[in-house]
N, C-alpha and C positions, 0 to 999 in steps of 0.2 A: 630588704622594707628600714626603712630610714626611721628615723629617733624619733620624741615624740618633743616635745619643744612645750612647756607651762607656756600661761600667758602672768604667773608671776613679778612683779618687779624685787626691788632689791629692796625694800620701804614698805610692801606687801605688807608684812607681822609684825612693824618697830612695835606700832600699838591700834590696842583694840579696835579702833577707829579704822586705820587704816585694812583692821585686817576686814571689820562688815565693810567697809566699800572693797576689798577684795570680792567678797561674797558675794552685793547685791553682783555691781560691772559684772560679773562669770554669768547670774540669772539671769540677767538682762541683753548678753550676751548669747541666751539660745530663743527671745523672741522676735522673730519676723514677722519684721509688719508691713516692707514693700518697699517692689528693687525692681533695675528696668531688669526686661530679659528681649530672651530675643527667640523668636519663631522656631522649634523644627520640623512639629507634625502640627497640620490642620487634619481635623476629620469631621466631617456631615457628611448631612448626609441626602445633600442635595441645596439647587439655589439660590430655592424659598423653602426649604425644610426650615422648619425648629432650629433651638440656635444649639450649638453644635461644641471639638473639645480640641482645646492645642495641646503641643508637649510645646511647653518652656526649661530655654539653657538659660538662667544667671546667669549674670552678666558683670556682678561688679564680686572681684573674689574673696572666699575669704584668706586671712592673713592669725600665720605660726607666731607662737611670741615671738620667733630670731624673724619675725620680718617676713618670712613665704612664704611666697601665692600656695594655695588649698583650695583650685577651683572646681564649682558646685556642681555637679552628673545631674541629667535635666529631670524634669519634672514634669507628667504625663498625670494625660487627663485631669487639664483645667477649663473650664467654661471659659469662652468667650464673653466680652462685650455685642453687643447690638442693641442698635435706639429701635426702639418696638413700645404698643401703646400699643394691648389686646392683640386685634390682630391684624395690622397698621406697623411695618415697620422702613425702615430707611438700611437696606441690604448692600455693608459692604467688608464683608470677613475675611478674615488674617490671614494676609497669605505667607508661606516658609518664608524664611527669612527680612519680616521686621520684624522691627524691631517696637517695643508695645511697657506695659508699666503694671505689673502685680500686684494687688497685696491681698495678704492675708486673714485670712478669720481666726479672730480669740478658740475660737472653739473647733470638734471636725461640723466638719456643715457635709459629710459622705451621703447619710442619711436624708439630709433633706435637699440633698440632689438629688438620690434615685430614686424622692418616691413625691420631689413636688408639690412637696405637703409641708404644714408644722411637727416638729418631732423632733425627738429627742438629739442630742447627741452621738458621729455611730461610734468615737469610744474615752479616752480623756485627756488625748491628747492638743497642748496649749498653743497659739499663734506659730504653726507648723507651717513649713511653704505644700505642706500636699492638700492648701485649705483656702491654696491660692486662684485668684477670680482674675482673666486677663484686659488688658486695657489699650488697647493696640492706639496705632496713630504718632506716633512718634520715633517715625523716620526721616534720620536727619542730613540724611546719605543721597537721600531718591527723591523725584520731586514729579509727584504726581504727573499721568497722562490723558487721564479721564477724570472726571469732574466736574466740581457744578459750587461754580465761587458765589459768596454774598454781601457786599460790598456799598460803601459811595457813587461810584459808577455805575449799582446796578446791580442783576444777573446774571454771573456770563454759566454756557453748559455747554464741556468739550467733551458726547457722545461716543468716537476714535468713529467704524467704521458703522455700525450700526444707530438707533436708536427707537423700540418699542414700547408703545404708547398705548394700550387698555379700557379701555373707558367707553358708553354707553353711548357719553354725551359729551365735549372735547367744547369747551365755550372760546372764544379768545378777545377781548374783549380793548381787541390795537389793530394798528395798523399795523398786517404780512408786510414785509418783503424775501421774498423769493428770491433767492441765486443761480437756479438747477434746478432742474427738472423737475413739471408736478405731476404725477400717472394715480388715477382715481378711479378706485375700481364696481366705487355708487356711483350713485346719485349726486350729481354737485350742483349748489341753488343759489344762484346768485343776487343781492336785492340792492348791489350798489357798483359802480366799482369796480372793475378786474384791470390790472395790468401788466403784462409778463414780459422780463425780454426775455426769459428762456425762454424753450419747446413747453405746451403743454398737450399734452398725451388723456384725450379723456377713453374710456374702457366700457360705459354705458353712457345716461340723458343728462348733457349738462344744461341746467334753467337759469337763463342769468336774467333780472327782472333793470336792471344794467350799462353802462358801456362795460363791452370789451375789448382791449387793446391785445393786441403781441405782435411784439416785432420777433418774430421768428418764427417757426413752423407751426401749425397750430396742425391738429390727427387726431378725427372724434369717430371715434368709433360704431357710436352710436349715436342715439335723436341729441339737436342742438337746437332749444329754442333763444332763441333774445329781445328782450321786451327795447332793448336802447340801440346804442350804436355801437352795432361787431366789425374794426380794425383793428387789417396784421399788416406789416411790413413785410412780411415773410409771405410760406406758403398756408397755404388753407386748404389742406389736404379733407373730403366726403368720402367714403366707401361707400355708400345708396344715391343720394339722392340732397340736392341742396333746393331748398322751395321758397318762392317768397309770392305770399299771398297763396291763390288758386292757383300759380303759375312752375311749374317745375324750371329745370336749367334742362333736366336730357328730354325728357317730351314734352315740350307746348310747343304750342304755334304758331304764329301769325297771318293777322288777320289785314286783309285792302292791301295787299305785293305780291305783285306778282314773279313769280319766276324764275329764276334765268338758268343759263347754261352752266354759265363757265362756278369760277368761286369766289369768294369774298377774298381781298386782299386789303392791308396795312391800312390805317386811318390816312387819311387825305389832308394834309393841314392850309 
């Protein structure tokens, strides 16, 4: 075990003022206010569970009287911040290795943390690192891969492999450009023009009150009703029947036409 190096300087005891200043400095050194930390572990009950806790390691070392470093040890069980109001939240919980900021309460918050209600301090400790709260978002060496950007150019969302939206009604008051495949497992109602540069796959009824233009394949396994123009430069596939007015494509007859013995050929120019 190494020796102990005090903080007293050459002039600390020269005058009563210097002595009092040294005492005040030593008392202030015991106050923990805020510091940068690294997340060591995250404790949460699940993705949409109530906010959890983190174990963190303070990154700014203590310094002995001789200038040597005295690293901190891990602080366990600090609540982490989540942007939440009532049952509404933006969930982006910390990950091990994150760099964040810890602030330390001036009283013991353990009893209030356990009960979630007003109460007395759990002990007489003051400005202790055990009473810290973690705020993340200081990852200076790592760029985000999934994000929401809000700036003067607009709003951009990078969702990665998949994005799930759960709502009773989702309303878009804007033009929508789709550069991939659209799959509809429920009813789709279109009241204006729809133009699709990629494939359209519908597994249920498609009802369009305007024009539909498809520049690739269109596969419809349910009923399709279009009160406007229907145009495709690719393949139109119907698993059951194509109907125009009272006529069907596979089961209609022509009147006033004499049946011939051969098959029809290509168009004659």
